[in-house]
N, C-alpha and C positions, 0 to 999 in steps of 0.2 A: 127698338125695345130692349137691346142690348146697352144702350146707355140708360135708359130708365132704369134697369137695375143694378147696375154699378152704381147711381145716382145714389140709389136706397138705400146702398152698400156702404158707398163716404160718407151719408146721413147718419145713420146707423154707427160705424166705427169714430165720429168724430162724437158724436155726442156721449160715448163711451167716457172716450179723452175725459170731454169737459165735465162729467161728474165725477171722470175719477178728478180732477184737477178744484172744484171744488168741494173736497171733503175735510172733515174736521179730524181725521184718522190721522195719525204717522207720527213723526218728532215733529217740534217744537221748543224754541229756545224760549224761555222764560224773562222776565226784565222785570224789576224789582220796581214798584209805581212809586214808591217814594226818593230812592236811590237813582233812577235810572240803570243802575249795574244789569249785566245779563249775570241769572241766578244760576240758574239750572237746565239740563236738559231733561225734556219730561215726552214720555210716548202719550198719545191718545189714541183708545182701541174699543172693539165692540163686543159684548158679550152678552147674546142671548138680546139686540135689540138696545140693549143701552150699551152706553158710551163712559169708559173709565181713564183714569188717567194716572202713571206712575213714574217717577224719579226714576232718570237712567242714568244722570248724571248731574254734578254739582262744580260748578265751576267757578266759588269763589276759594281761589288758594289757599291754603290751610285746612280749609270747612269739608274736604272733597268726601269723608267720612263722617261726618258729623253725624251725630245722633240726635234725635225728637225728645228732649231732656223737658220740655215743654209739655207733651201728649200726654192725652190719660188712655187710660186701657190699655188695649194688647200693641200700641205701635210707643207705650211712652219705653226708651231708653233705646229706642230701635235702631239703624242704622236708615237716615235718609232716603239714601240710595235705594231703589228696589219698592219705596212704600208705596202705595195708593193715595195719590193727593183730593181726583177727583172718582165722585160713587155714587153709579145708577144715573147719569140726565136721562134724560126720554126727547127724544125728536119730538119735537112744535114747529111746523111747520119750518122757516129757516132757524130755529131757534132751539139749542138742546137747553130744557131744562127738569126744576125735579130730581133733581139728587143735591148732592152735599160737597164742599171745597176745603180740605183741609189748609190751612197758614200752619207749616211748620216751624216759620218763624215764633208763634207765638202758642204754638197746640193747639189753638179752639177748629173748629169746625163752622163751614158757615154756608144757610142755601145756596145754590149757586146757577148761574147761566153762564153759556156758550155763545157767542152768535159772529157768523165767519164773515170779518169786513168788507174781506177779498182773497183770491187765493195761496195769499199768503200772510193773514194777517189777523187772529184771534183773538175776538175780548173774550176776558176771563172777568164775568163779575162776581163776586160776594157780598151775599149781605144780611141784616138782621129782619128778622119780617119782611120790610117789603124792599123792594129792588132798589128806592132813593136812598136808602139806608145804609152802605156800603162803600168797598172799593172795587178798581177797577184796574185789570192791569189787561197790555197789551202783549200777543206772542206772537213769537215769528217762526212761520214754517220753517226749517231743514230742508234746503233742497241740494239733494246729491250730485 
C-alpha cells in the first residue's frame, strides 16, 4: 500500500515538473532571422489566460536604449526596453495564436502564432493574412 501511495506521489510530482519544463512562459533570447545575431531578452507571461511578451533587455551594442521611432500610436518614440511586443495570444492545443506581434525594427504589427518546438526552443511566426506569408524566428529559453 505504501509503495502505491509513493508511486502516485512520484508520478504527480514528476508531472508538475514536466508541465513546467514544457511552458512557453519565462525568459527567451531572440535571434534575428535575417542576421542570426542575438537581439534581445524577452519575457513571455500570462494575464487572464492570454500570453504577452515584453522586451527586458536589448543585446546589440550601442542600441540598449533605442527608441521605437518607426512604431505608430502610443508606442511611437518610446523605449523598446519594457515594450510589449506580443499581445494577447490564446492557447490552442500546443500552439498559441490569435494575437499580434510587433516588429520594433520596422514598427509594423503582424498576426502571430508561437509553438514550443522543444522545452528550450520556441518557434515565433509573424504573418500577414495567413501563416504562409510571413517570417519565422526561433527563440531560445534562458535557463539559469
